[in-house]
C-alpha positions in Angstrom: 13.6 -33.3 -8.2 13.8 -33.9 -4.4 16.8 -32.4 -2.7 19.5 -34.9 -1.7 20.1 -35.5 2.0 23.8 -35.1 2.4 25.0 -36.6 5.7 28.1 -38.7 6.5 27.3 -42.3 7.2 27.8 -42.4 11.0 25.8 -39.3 11.5 23.0 -40.6 9.2 22.9 -43.9 11.2 22.8 -42.2 14.5 20.0 -39.9 13.4 17.9 -42.9 12.1 18.6 -44.8 15.4 17.5 -41.8 17.4 14.2 -41.6 15.5 13.6 -45.4 15.6 14.4 -45.9 19.3 12.4 -42.8 20.3 9.4 -44.0 18.3 9.7 -47.5 19.8 10.0 -46.1 23.3 6.8 -44.0 22.8 4.9 -47.0 21.5 5.9 -49.2 24.4 5.1 -46.5 26.9 1.6 -46.1 25.4 1.0 -49.8 25.5 2.2 -50.0 29.1 0.0 -47.1 30.1 -3.1 -48.3 28.3 -2.9 -51.8 29.8 -2.2 -50.6 33.3 -4.8 -47.8 33.5 -8.5 -48.0 33.5 -10.5 -46.2 30.9 -11.9 -43.9 33.5 -8.4 -42.9 34.7 -7.3 -42.4 31.1 -10.1 -39.9 30.5 -9.1 -37.8 33.5 -7.0 -34.7 32.8 -3.5 -34.9 34.2 -0.4 -32.8 34.3 1.7 -35.9 33.3 1.3 -38.3 30.5 2.6 -41.7 29.5 5.5 -39.9 27.8 6.6 -37.9 30.8 5.8 -40.0 33.9 8.6 -42.2 35.1 6.0 -44.8 36.0 5.8 -45.8 32.4 9.5 -45.9 31.6 10.8 -48.9 29.7 13.7 -50.4 31.7 15.2 -52.3 28.8 15.4 -49.2 26.6 16.3 -46.4 29.1 18.4 -46.4 32.3 16.4 -46.8 35.5 18.7 -47.0 38.5 16.6 -49.6 40.3 15.9 -51.9 37.3 18.3 -51.5 34.3 21.4 -53.0 35.8 20.4 -56.4 34.2 20.1 -54.6 30.8 23.7 -53.4 30.1 22.9 -52.3 26.5 20.8 -49.5 28.0 24.0 -47.6 28.9 24.2 -46.9 25.1 20.6 -47.0 23.9 19.3 -44.6 26.6 21.5 -41.8 25.0 19.5 -42.1 21.8 16.0 -41.9 23.2 13.9 -38.8 23.7 10.5 -38.7 25.4 8.7 -36.0 23.4 8.7 -34.5 20.0 10.3 -31.2 21.1 13.4 -32.9 22.6 13.5 -35.2 19.6 13.6 -32.3 17.2 16.3 -30.6 19.2 18.4 -33.7 19.4 17.9 -34.4 15.7 19.2 -30.9 14.9 22.2 -31.4 17.2 23.1 -34.6 15.3 22.4 -33.1 11.9 24.6 -30.1 12.2 27.1 -31.0 15.0 27.6 -34.6 13.9 28.0 -33.7 10.2 30.6 -31.1 11.1 32.7 -33.3 13.4 32.5 -36.5 11.3 33.9 -34.6 8.3 36.5 -32.9 10.4 37.8 -36.1 12.1 36.7 -39.0 10.0 34.2 -41.7 10.8 36.5 -43.8 13.0 37.5 -41.1 15.4 34.0 -39.6 15.4 32.5 -43.0 16.4 35.1 -43.5 19.2 34.2 -40.0 20.5 30.5 -40.6 20.4 30.8 -43.9 22.3 33.1 -42.3 24.9 30.9 -39.3 25.6 27.6 -41.1 25.7 28.4 -44.3 27.7 30.6 -42.8 30.4 28.2 -40.0 31.5 25.4 -42.6 31.5 27.4 -45.0 33.7 28.5 -42.3 36.2 25.0 -40.8 36.4 23.5 -44.3 36.9 25.7 -45.1 39.8 25.2 -41.6 41.4 21.5 -42.3 41.5 22.0 -45.9 42.7 24.3 -44.7 45.4 21.8 -42.0 46.5 19.1 -44.6 46.7 21.4 -46.8 48.8 22.3 -44.0 51.2 18.7 -43.2 51.7 17.8 -46.8 52.1 14.9 -46.4 49.8 14.4 -47.1 46.2 11.3 -45.3 44.7 9.0 -47.6 42.7 9.2 -45.1 39.8 12.8 -44.0 39.7 13.7 -41.2 37.4 14.8 -42.6 34.0 18.1 -41.5 32.5 18.0 -40.9 28.8 18.5 -38.3 26.2 21.2 -36.7 24.0 22.3 -34.0 26.6 25.7 -35.5 27.2 26.5 -35.7 23.5 25.2 -32.2 23.0 27.5 -30.8 25.7 30.5 -32.7 24.2 29.6 -31.3 20.8 29.9 -27.8 22.2 33.3 -28.7 23.7 34.4 -30.0 20.3 33.4 -26.8 18.5 35.2 -24.8 21.1 38.3 -26.8 20.4 38.1 -26.2 16.6 37.2 -22.5 16.7 37.7 -21.2 20.3 37.2 -17.5 19.7 34.2 -17.8 17.3 31.3 -15.6 18.3 27.7 -16.8 18.0 25.1 -14.1 17.4 21.4 -14.6 18.1 18.3 -12.3 17.9 19.6 -10.4 15.0 23.1 -9.9 16.6 21.5 -8.4 19.7 23.1 -11.1 21.8 26.6 -12.3 21.1 28.3 -15.2 22.9 31.7 -16.6 22.4 31.7 -20.2 21.5 34.2 -21.1 24.3 31.6 -20.0 26.9 28.7 -22.0 25.5 29.6 -25.4 27.2 29.6 -23.8 30.7 26.4 -21.9 30.0 24.8 -25.1 28.7 25.6 -26.9 31.9 24.4 -23.9 34.0 21.1 -23.8 32.1 20.5 -27.5 32.8 21.5 -27.1 36.4 18.8 -24.4 36.8 16.2 -26.5 34.9 16.4 -29.2 37.5 14.5 -27.5 40.4 12.4 -25.5 38.0 11.3 -28.2 35.6 12.1 -31.3 37.5 14.8 -32.5 35.1 17.5 -33.2 37.6 19.1 -35.9 35.3 19.7 -33.2 32.7 22.2 -31.5 34.9 24.3 -34.6 35.6 24.2 -35.7 31.9 25.3 -32.3 30.6 27.9 -31.9 33.4 29.6 -35.3 32.7 29.2 -34.9 29.0 31.1 -31.6 29.3 33.8 -33.3 31.4 34.2 -36.4 29.4 34.2 -34.6 26.1 37.0 -32.3 27.2 39.1 -35.0 28.9 38.9 -37.2 25.7 39.8 -34.4 23.4 42.5 -32.9 25.7 44.4 -36.1 26.6 43.3 -39.1 24.5 42.1 -38.4 21.0 44.7 -39.4 18.4 45.2 -36.7 15.7 47.2 -37.3 12.6 49.8 -34.6 12.2 51.5 -35.9 9.1 50.3 -34.5 5.8 51.5 -34.8 2.2 51.6 -31.0 1.9 53.9 -30.5 4.9 56.6 -33.1 4.8 56.9 -36.6 3.6 59.2 -37.6 6.6 56.5 -36.6 9.0 53.8 -38.5 7.2 51.9 -40.9 9.5 52.9 -39.1 12.7 50.3 -38.8 15.3 49.8 -36.8 18.5 47.6 -37.7 21.4 45.4 -35.0 22.8 45.3 -31.2 22.3 47.7 -29.3 24.6 46.9 -25.8 23.2 46.4 -23.1 25.7 43.1 -22.1 24.1 41.7 -25.6 25.0 42.8 -25.5 28.7 40.0 -26.1 31.2 40.1 -22.5 32.5 39.5 -21.2 29.0 35.8 -22.4 29.2 35.2 -19.8 31.9 35.3 -16.0 32.1 38.7 -14.5 32.4 37.9 -13.0 35.8 38.0 -16.4 37.4 41.2 -17.6 35.7 43.6 -16.4 38.5 41.6 -18.5 41.0 40.9 -21.5 38.8 44.2 -21.9 37.0 46.3 -23.0 40.1 43.7 -25.6 41.0 43.7 -27.0 37.5 47.5 -27.0 37.4 47.7 -29.0 40.7 45.1 -31.5 39.4 47.1 -31.9 36.2 50.4 -32.5 38.1 48.7 -35.0 40.3 47.2 -36.9 37.3 50.7 -37.0 35.7 52.3 -38.3 38.9 49.7 -41.0 39.1 50.4 -41.8 35.4 46.8 -41.4 34.5 47.8 -39.0 31.7 51.0 -38.2 29.8 52.7 -34.8 30.1 52.6 -32.7 27.0 56.0 -32.0 25.3 56.8 -28.3 25.3 57.0 -28.1 21.5 53.6 -29.6 21.2 52.1 -26.9 23.4 53.7 -24.1 21.4 52.8 -25.5 17.9 49.2 -26.5 18.7 48.6 -23.1 20.4 49.8 -21.3 17.3 47.6 -23.5 15.2 44.6 -22.8 17.4 45.2 -19.1 17.2 45.2 -19.3 13.4 41.8 -21.2 13.5 40.4 -18.5 15.8 41.4 -15.8 13.3 39.9 -17.6 10.4 36.5 -18.2 12.1 34.1 -21.1 11.6 34.3 -22.6 8.1 31.3 -23.6 6.0 30.2 -27.2 6.1 27.5 -27.2 3.5 29.5 -28.8 0.8 29.3 -32.5 0.2 32.9 -33.1 0.8 33.2 -30.8 3.8 36.1 -28.8 2.2 35.9 -26.0 4.8 36.4 -28.4 7.7 39.0 -30.5 6.0 41.0 -27.3 5.1 41.0 -26.2 8.7 42.0 -29.6 9.9 44.7 -29.8 7.3 46.2 -26.4 8.3 46.3 -27.6 11.9 48.0 -30.9 10.9 50.4 -29.0 8.7 51.5 -26.8 11.5 52.1 -29.8 13.8 53.9 -31.7 11.1 56.3 -28.9 10.4 57.1 -28.6 14.0 57.6 -32.3 14.4 59.9 -32.3 11.3 61.9 -29.4 12.7 62.4 -31.3 15.9 63.5 -34.4 14.1 66.0 -32.5 11.9 67.5 -30.8 15.0 67.8 -34.2 16.7 69.4 -35.9 13.7 71.9 -33.1 12.9 75.5 -34.5 13.2 77.9 -33.0 15.7 80.3 -30.6 14.1 83.7 -32.2 13.4 86.9 -30.4 14.4 88.4 -28.2 11.7 91.2 -29.6 9.6 94.7 -29.1 11.0 96.6 -26.4 9.2 100.1 -27.4 7.9 102.9 -26.3 10.1 105.3 -23.6 9.2 108.2 -26.1 8.7 106.3 -27.8 6.0 105.7 -24.7 4.0 109.3 -24.3 2.6 109.4 -28.0 1.6 106.1 -27.5 -0.3 107.5 -24.5 -2.1 110.6 -26.5 -3.1 108.5 -29.3 -4.4 106.5 -26.9 -6.5 109.7 -25.4 -7.9 
């Protein structure tokens, strides 16, 4: 009996769309190359192919700064297209493992909102950076570099895992190399920054950088998390909190501790400015304390298993986090609703004591 493929519905759909769009892109590229190139030129050896050369990019599937503005859907479809089998396999693995993990932890609705946010915004920003650069230069190349791939989503997945298990350690090469999960997003961006001049993949740097930023901003300030659970308290049921104010998810926590004294004041100033401009809401102090305690508990417990069909490990971790938040919210509500103490009853005066005794007699 063939093994059953066990994927949540949104992750399964994204994986199928990735394969379908990448296959369609390769087919259309080949047709464009074969009809525009003579047989003699096709037989010549070349360092580029119809899959890698920007000349054969499809403007209504991937983002091309000089052409795709009339195809607005490409701001989404370009994120689910890879140009070669290696990048397709890597992106498929990212969706398979990362998407399955996060969809079970958050649910399909929140996971879908997250995917849309961290794929479209990096594509939009990167598109206008290249368009602005071409405008400043006063020259638009006939074969502009296409913007596509799952790099932005991959960077944001690393940010999400860092949020869930900030102190988890990833070991590779038979534990010869150990890297804390909280450092992987910055290392991922650095690797893509270096690959630009070395491999000619300059778009990879921008996509990974903005994927990192948008993933963190969304999870830090905007994602709604349900903090009411049946196990914690019925009165807190249905309560939600926006963002994640824990100290382990602060921006400086993505970088080595040696740079924290220099980076923390800058981040604090930016945060205060964003609050003053009312772009974000300030975090209540009790939220910071409770979520930080919950994050510390997650760090101690490590990365849960996600191989079960129901995702029990992920759900247990998320339930513990919600329980801690709900208990804290309930405590705050009880303290706020506690009635003011009434004055103590007036004791009878000394003159009334003899009369009381006479009445008893």
